[in-house]
C-alpha positions in Angstrom: -19.6 31.0 10.1 -19.4 32.5 6.7 -15.1 32.5 7.0 -15.2 29.0 7.6 -17.5 28.3 4.2 -15.2 30.8 2.2 -12.5 28.7 3.4 -14.1 25.1 2.6 -14.7 26.5 -1.1 -11.0 27.7 -1.2 -10.0 24.0 -0.6 -12.6 22.6 -3.4 -11.1 25.0 -5.8 -7.7 24.0 -4.9 -8.6 20.3 -5.4 -10.2 21.0 -8.9 -7.4 20.8 -11.1 -5.7 17.5 -9.3 -9.6 16.3 -9.6 -9.3 16.8 -13.4 -5.6 15.7 -14.0 -6.3 12.6 -12.1 -10.0 11.6 -13.6 -10.0 7.9 -15.0 -6.2 7.3 -13.3 -5.2 4.2 -11.5 -3.8 5.2 -7.9 -2.2 1.7 -5.9 -2.5 2.2 -2.0 -0.6 0.5 0.2 -1.7 0.3 3.8 -0.4 -2.0 6.6 1.8 -3.2 8.8 1.0 -2.1 12.4 -1.7 0.1 11.3 -4.1 -2.6 10.1 -5.6 -4.9 13.2 -8.6 -6.6 13.5 -10.9 -3.3 13.4 -9.6 -3.4 9.8 -8.5 0.3 8.6 -8.6 4.0 10.0 -12.1 5.4 8.6 -10.4 8.7 7.4 -8.2 6.4 5.0 -11.4 4.6 3.6 -13.1 8.0 3.4 -10.2 9.3 1.1 -10.3 6.2 -0.9 -14.1 6.5 -1.6 -13.7 10.3 -2.4 -11.2 9.3 -5.0 -13.4 6.8 -6.5 -16.6 9.5 -6.5 -14.2 12.1 -8.0 -13.6 10.0 -10.8 -10.0 8.2 -10.2 -9.4 4.1 -10.0 -8.0 3.4 -6.7 -6.7 0.2 -5.6 -5.9 -1.1 -2.0 -3.1 -3.5 -0.9 -3.1 -4.5 2.6 -1.3 -6.2 5.2 -2.0 -7.2 8.9 1.0 -8.1 10.8 -0.3 -7.6 14.3 -3.6 -10.0 13.6 -1.3 -12.6 12.1 0.8 -12.7 15.2 -2.2 -13.1 17.5 -3.9 -15.4 15.3 -0.3 -17.4 15.3 -0.2 -17.3 19.3 -3.7 -18.5 19.3 -2.4 -21.6 17.4 0.5 -22.1 19.8 3.2 -20.7 17.3 5.5 -18.2 18.2 5.9 -15.5 15.8 9.7 -15.3 14.5 11.4 -12.6 12.0 14.5 -12.6 10.4 15.7 -9.1 8.8 11.8 -8.0 9.0 10.6 -11.2 7.3 8.1 -13.7 9.1 9.3 -17.2 9.4 6.3 -18.9 7.6 6.1 -22.9 7.9 3.2 -25.1 6.1 1.0 -24.4 9.2 1.3 -20.6 9.5 0.7 -20.0 5.6 -3.1 -20.9 6.4 -3.2 -18.9 9.5 -1.7 -15.8 7.7 -4.2 -16.5 5.1 -7.1 -16.7 7.8 -5.8 -13.4 9.1 -5.8 -11.7 6.3 -9.1 -12.5 5.0 -10.4 -11.5 8.0 -9.1 -8.2 7.9 -10.0 -7.9 3.9 -13.5 -8.6 4.5 -13.8 -6.1 7.1 -12.1 -3.5 4.8 -14.7 -4.6 1.6 -17.4 -4.3 4.3 -16.4 -0.8 5.6 -16.1 0.3 2.0 -19.5 -0.8 1.0 -20.9 0.9 4.1 -19.5 4.2 3.0 -21.4 4.1 -0.2 -19.1 2.6 -2.6 -18.4 -0.9 -4.6 -15.6 -3.3 -3.3 -14.4 -6.5 -4.0 -11.9 -8.3 -1.9 -9.3 -11.0 -3.2 -5.8 -12.3 -2.7 -2.9 -12.5 -4.7 -3.4 -16.4 -5.4 -7.2 -15.7 -7.0 -6.9 -15.9 -10.9 -2.7 -16.0 -10.9 -3.0 -12.5 -9.6 0.3 -13.0 -7.9 2.8 -15.4 -9.1 5.7 -16.1 -6.9 9.0 -17.6 -6.3 10.3 -19.1 -2.9 12.8 -15.8 -1.5 16.3 -17.2 -1.4 17.8 -15.9 1.8 20.9 -17.0 4.0 18.2 -18.2 6.6 15.5 -20.4 5.3 12.2 -18.5 5.9 10.0 -21.4 5.1 6.8 -20.4 2.8 8.0 -16.7 2.2 7.8 -15.8 -1.7 9.0 -13.0 -4.0 6.9 -11.6 -6.9 7.9 -13.1 -10.4 4.8 -11.6 -12.2 1.5 -10.1 -12.1 -1.7 -10.9 -13.8 -4.0 -8.1 -13.2 -6.6 -9.2 -15.7 -9.2 -9.6 -12.6 -8.2 -6.5 -11.3 -8.6 -4.4 -14.8 -12.2 -5.7 -14.8 -13.2 -4.5 -11.5 -11.8 -1.0 -12.1 -13.5 -0.9 -15.4 -16.8 -1.8 -13.3 -15.9 1.1 -11.0 -15.4 -1.4 -8.1 -12.4 -0.8 -5.7 -10.1 -4.0 -5.4 -9.0 -4.7 -1.9 -5.9 -7.2 -2.3 -3.8 -8.9 0.2 -0.5 -10.1 -0.3 -0.2 -14.0 -0.7 1.1 -15.7 -4.0 1.3 -19.0 -5.6 4.5 -20.3 -6.8 5.1 -23.0 -9.5 4.8 -25.8 -6.9 1.1 -24.5 -6.3 1.8 -23.9 -2.9 0.9 -20.6 -1.0 3.4 -18.2 -0.1 3.4 -14.9 2.0 4.7 -12.1 0.4 5.8 -8.6 1.1 2.9 -6.1 0.8 5.3 -3.4 -0.3 6.6 -5.5 -3.0 3.3 -6.8 -4.1 1.3 -3.2 -4.6 4.2 -2.1 -6.4 4.2 -4.6 -8.8 0.5 -4.1 -9.3 1.1 -0.5 -9.8 3.9 -1.4 -12.6 1.4 -4.2 -14.0 -1.5 -1.4 -14.4 0.6 1.6 -15.6 -0.7 3.3 -12.3 -0.6 7.4 -12.1 0.6 6.8 -8.6 1.8 4.5 -6.1 1.1 5.3 -2.7 2.5 3.9 0.7 0.8 4.8 3.6 3.1 4.4 6.7 3.5 5.3 10.3 6.3 8.3 9.5 6.2 11.6 7.6 8.1 10.1 4.8 11.9 10.4 4.1 13.4 12.8 6.6 17.2 14.2 7.2 16.9 13.8 10.8 14.3 11.1 11.5 13.0 12.8 14.9 12.8 16.3 12.7 9.3 16.7 10.5 10.9 20.1 9.5 13.6 18.2 7.5 11.0 16.0 5.5 12.2 15.8 2.0 9.2 16.9 -0.1 10.3 15.5 -3.7 13.1 13.2 -4.4 14.6 11.9 -7.7 15.4 8.3 -8.0 19.0 9.8 -8.3 18.7 11.6 -5.0 17.5 8.2 -3.4 20.5 6.5 -4.3 22.8 9.0 -3.1 20.7 9.3 0.6 20.8 5.3 0.7 24.7 5.5 0.3 24.9 8.4 3.0 22.7 6.3 5.4 20.1 8.8 5.5 17.7 6.3 4.2 18.3 3.4 6.3 16.9 0.4 8.2 13.0 0.4 7.8 12.8 2.9 5.4 14.9 1.3 2.8 12.4 -1.3 1.7 9.3 1.3 1.5 12.1 3.5 -0.9 12.9 0.6 -2.9 9.4 -0.4 -3.6 8.6 3.2 -4.7 11.6 3.2 -6.9 10.9 -0.4 -8.2 7.4 1.2 -9.4 8.9 4.5 -10.6 11.4 2.4 -12.8 8.4 0.1 -14.1 6.5 3.4 -15.6 4.7 4.8 -12.5 4.5 8.1 -12.9 5.0 9.2 -9.1 5.4 7.3 -5.6 4.4 8.9 -2.1 5.4 8.0 1.5 2.6 9.4 3.5 1.8 9.2 7.3 -1.1 7.5 7.9 -1.6 9.0 11.3 -2.4 12.1 9.5 -6.1 12.2 9.2 -7.3 12.6 5.4 -3.4 12.3 4.5 -4.4 10.9 0.8 -6.4 13.9 0.1 -3.8 16.5 1.3 -1.4 15.1 -0.8 -3.1 14.0 -3.9 -5.6 17.5 -4.1 -3.5 20.1 -2.6 -0.4 22.3 -3.9 1.9 21.6 -1.0 1.2 18.0 -0.1 2.3 16.6 3.2 4.6 13.6 2.5 7.5 12.6 0.4 6.9 12.0 -3.4 9.6 10.1 -5.3 9.9 11.3 -9.2 12.1 9.7 -12.3 
């Protein structure tokens, strides 16, 4: 019993310099894709975000919700289609996507409030938060956009008032239409707009690994230049490429550090933020 108590106190002492260092700093966390369904988000992830908030940091959560979107679309008689990992989105689908993401958003906000913190949900279209233009690709994807600018006024106001913003990735274009946007890109651009200390991608892999099947080959730290080399050597490929690209975009935009973590590890955020070793891949300038 005593040994267990001492172990706990050691963990708290190890966290102290990090709590001091990141006090009042902005951290943008992207959590999404397959990990988010109608139940919302894993409780341990939300507990980590609440801990960060109570420790004086300013967390911002950006989420997706692929599986629930597909479920809503099938219910409406639309078969989900993807081209190069992006969802083909027609006029009817964009409103279904909005409805599905809004439903997840409300669940997350409710869960954060139940854990004893203040949270506020919004989509990228509110207050012109995310401005986009239609994404140009060989195959027309419909209402799929890429971020052109971020107006973070409302987000700044929320974090100043110690409220956790929970954002889902839809944007408005000049034609006043709503567009579906990649959540990694939205989170990365918000991190840049807010000069965040950290940008964190919670995903379903440990991070960047030399051998994707061997966690012992995890790269703990990579520079932007090393990321380029690993991409050329095809060590970074497939689904990891857009994740790494959004991290590099954040670093080049002035964010101090980007992290790729496995959301499946309980309390992954706290282990990465507040311990000497960390558990994922951090990307630095």
